[in-house]
C-alpha positions as a printed NumPy array, in Angstrom:
array([[-11.789,   7.26 , -14.333],
       [ -8.941,   6.584, -16.719],
       [ -5.942,   4.787, -15.267],
       [ -2.413,   6.177, -15.475],
       [ -0.722,   5.638, -18.801],
       [  2.764,   6.061, -20.1  ],
       [  3.775,   6.32 , -23.735],
       [  7.267,   5.986, -25.082],
       [  8.044,   7.869, -28.284],
       [ 11.264,   7.607, -30.269],
       [ 12.737,  10.736, -31.816],
       [ 15.872,   9.932, -33.826],
       [ 18.308,   8.494, -31.225],
       [ 16.419,   9.7  , -28.181],
       [ 13.333,   8.565, -26.347],
       [ 10.597,  10.809, -24.97 ],
       [  8.358,   9.497, -22.212],
       [  4.895,  10.974, -21.654],
       [  3.121,  10.001, -18.432],
       [ -0.569,  10.83 , -17.968],
       [ -2.243,  10.448, -14.583],
       [ -5.652,  11.406, -13.18 ],
       [ -5.942,  13.032,  -9.763],
       [ -8.502,  10.874,  -7.949],
       [ -9.741,  13.719,  -5.746],
       [-10.313,  16.265,  -8.541],
       [-10.655,  14.095, -11.644],
       [ -8.153,  16.336, -13.464],
       [ -5.58 ,  14.801, -15.75 ],
       [ -1.912,  15.671, -15.345],
       [  0.6  ,  15.116, -18.089],
       [  4.331,  14.863, -17.445],
       [  6.819,  14.816, -20.278],
       [ 10.132,  13.283, -19.386],
       [ 12.684,  14.1  , -22.018],
       [ 14.895,  11.142, -21.369],
       [ 15.35 ,   8.008, -19.358],
       [ 17.377,   9.843, -16.693],
       [ 14.376,  12.046, -15.936],
       [ 12.132,   8.989, -15.936],
       [ 14.363,   7.107, -13.529],
       [ 14.526,  10.027, -11.1  ],
       [ 11.086,  11.607, -11.523],
       [  9.102,   8.406, -11.795],
       [ 11.   ,   5.277, -10.774],
       [ 12.887,   6.664,  -7.761],
       [  9.835,   8.67 ,  -6.7  ],
       [  7.645,   5.551,  -6.807],
       [ 10.212,   3.498,  -4.877],
       [ 10.318,   6.175,  -2.157],
       [  6.502,   6.526,  -2.074],
       [  5.743,   2.8  ,  -1.904],
       [  8.442,   2.276,   0.712],
       [  7.101,   5.13 ,   2.847],
       [  3.5  ,   3.933,   2.545],
       [  4.515,   0.34 ,   3.338],
       [  6.256,   1.574,   6.501],
       [  3.207,   3.642,   7.545],
       [  0.796,   0.739,   7.01 ],
       [  3.094,  -1.67 ,   8.864],
       [  3.301,   0.736,  11.81 ],
       [ -0.485,   1.184,  11.928],
       [ -1.066,  -2.563,  11.679],
       [  1.354,  -3.357,  14.503],
       [  0.078,  -0.521,  16.685],
       [ -3.587,  -1.491,  16.258],
       [ -2.908,  -5.185,  16.759],
       [ -0.924,  -4.45 ,  19.926],
       [ -3.844,  -2.417,  21.268],
       [ -6.263,  -5.257,  20.43 ],
       [ -4.085,  -7.813,  22.215],
       [ -3.511,  -5.651,  25.301],
       [ -7.164,  -4.63 ,  25.621],
       [ -8.409,  -8.196,  25.091],
       [ -5.903,  -9.529,  27.634],
       [ -7.083,  -6.978,  30.195],
       [-10.674,  -8.29 ,  30.194],
       [-10.022, -11.528,  32.13 ],
       [ -7.593,  -9.75 ,  34.461],
       [-10.201,  -7.096,  35.284],
       [-12.901,  -9.76 ,  35.701],
       [-10.648, -11.759,  38.037],
       [-10.059,  -8.653,  40.141],
       [-13.823,  -8.248,  40.441],
       [-14.153, -11.761,  41.877],
       [-11.612, -11.051,  44.61 ],
       [-13.413,  -7.972,  45.964],
       [-16.335,  -7.848,  48.366],
       [-18.947,  -7.513,  45.627],
       [-18.214,  -9.742,  42.604],
       [-20.572,  -7.703,  40.433],
       [-19.085,  -4.33 ,  41.302],
       [-20.204,  -1.8  ,  38.663],
       [-16.683,  -0.355,  38.307],
       [-15.286,  -3.768,  37.419],
       [-18.06 ,  -4.362,  34.892],
       [-17.481,  -0.953,  33.318],
       [-13.703,  -1.407,  33.11 ],
       [-14.113,  -4.87 ,  31.622],
       [-16.654,  -3.601,  29.09 ],
       [-14.422,  -0.653,  28.19 ],
       [-11.407,  -2.94 ,  27.572],
       [-13.529,  -5.252,  25.398],
       [-14.884,  -2.266,  23.447],
       [-11.353,  -0.949,  22.824],
       [-10.307,  -4.382,  21.509],
       [-13.339,  -4.535,  19.212],
       [-12.858,  -0.985,  17.908],
       [ -9.204,  -1.463,  17.005],
       [ -9.848,  -4.901,  15.495],
       [-12.506,  -3.271,  13.314],
       [-10.251,  -0.369,  12.343],
       [ -7.534,  -2.829,  11.375],
       [ -9.955,  -4.696,   9.126],
       [-11.447,  -1.575,   7.558],
       [ -8.038,   0.004,   6.915],
       [ -6.599,  -3.232,   5.491],
       [ -3.247,  -2.157,   6.941],
       [ -1.578,  -5.564,   6.821],
       [ -2.643,  -6.313,   3.259],
       [ -1.718,  -2.817,   2.053],
       [  1.65 ,  -2.973,   3.83 ],
       [  2.479,  -6.287,   2.142],
       [  1.292,  -5.123,  -1.293],
       [  3.267,  -1.87 ,  -1.072],
       [  6.403,  -3.61 ,   0.215],
       [  6.154,  -6.15 ,  -2.618],
       [  5.814,  -3.364,  -5.189],
       [  8.785,  -1.519,  -3.677],
       [ 10.942,  -4.622,  -3.927],
       [  9.799,  -5.345,  -7.504],
       [ 10.706,  -1.782,  -8.53 ],
       [ 14.112,  -2.008,  -6.821],
       [ 14.78 ,  -5.358,  -8.461],
       [ 13.843,  -3.988, -11.884],
       [ 16.11 ,  -0.991, -11.361],
       [ 18.971,  -3.298, -10.376],
       [ 18.501,  -5.48 , -13.464],
       [ 18.372,  -2.356, -15.653],
       [ 21.486,  -0.76 , -14.158],
       [ 23.478,  -4.006, -14.14 ],
       [ 22.319,  -4.949, -17.66 ],
       [ 21.26 ,  -8.368, -16.42 ],
       [ 18.171, -10.512, -16.773],
       [ 15.955,  -9.387, -19.625],
       [ 18.135,  -6.273, -20.071],
       [ 21.322,  -8.212, -20.851],
       [ 21.345,  -8.267, -24.637],
       [ 19.373,  -5.106, -25.446],
       [ 20.581,  -1.83 , -26.915],
       [ 19.992,   1.343, -24.9  ],
       [ 16.667,   2.286, -26.513],
       [ 15.282,  -1.223, -26.053],
       [ 16.516,  -1.296, -22.432],
       [ 14.902,   2.068, -21.707],
       [ 11.623,   1.038, -23.289],
       [ 11.574,  -2.269, -21.388],
       [ 12.258,  -0.474, -18.093],
       [  9.387,   1.967, -18.651],
       [  6.987,  -0.783, -19.724],
       [  7.805,  -3.051, -16.79 ],
       [  7.773,  -0.297, -14.154],
       [  4.449,   1.04 , -15.389],
       [  3.053,  -2.49 , -15.474],
       [  4.056,  -3.053, -11.828],
       [  2.481,   0.243, -10.777],
       [ -0.735,  -0.412, -12.719],
       [ -0.997,  -3.906, -11.23 ],
       [ -0.515,  -2.571,  -7.702],
       [ -3.121,   0.14 ,  -8.278],
       [ -5.621,  -2.488,  -9.405],
       [ -4.839,  -4.633,  -6.352],
       [ -5.277,  -1.631,  -4.063],
       [ -8.727,  -0.784,  -5.409],
       [ -9.81 ,  -4.429,  -5.383],
       [ -8.657,  -4.771,  -1.778],
       [-10.336,  -1.575,  -0.596],
       [-13.572,  -2.055,  -2.509],
       [-16.588,  -2.677,  -0.25 ],
       [-17.633,  -6.309,  -0.208],
       [-21.017,  -7.096,  -1.698],
       [-23.515,  -9.084,   0.305],
       [-25.581, -11.96 ,  -1.045],
       [-28.374,  -9.511,  -1.89 ],
       [-25.938,  -7.524,  -4.057],
       [-25.713,  -4.464,  -1.801],
       [-22.549,  -3.079,  -0.271]])
């Protein structure tokens, strides 16, 4: 599928930004025309900052929740086993079942954490959020690479850099969530 693209067109003293994106679930292309940099900053940049920040928070919460469940369930196994040794019958079926259940819970949530890649996704999204915020700050304050540029050059540089960050993050996401191939070449 084609990746998102953004084109910047100059019309006299103004700049028109055309953003094309493909909906992954339907395969349909959507085209958004942003008449000026103000629309771009609000409709694209601010929207992406909010989205990445929200997704980073969700992935962080899932990662911490799942890891807490893994730790608690794994820590319960020796406690349950010790309780079984104190009773009249050290091989009491209830103790074995409880211990097995706690171990299974730990294994399930450890697996879900790995499959979901919550920690890696959280870090990637948080990094992208901070890069976008930093770029916005440099743009607004006319510092860094934006210091000595006229308005059209500044606007173009902002669009190019923001879209580059987003495209890079999208590539990282798909690389991270792609099934690993085995030695035989199967997934």
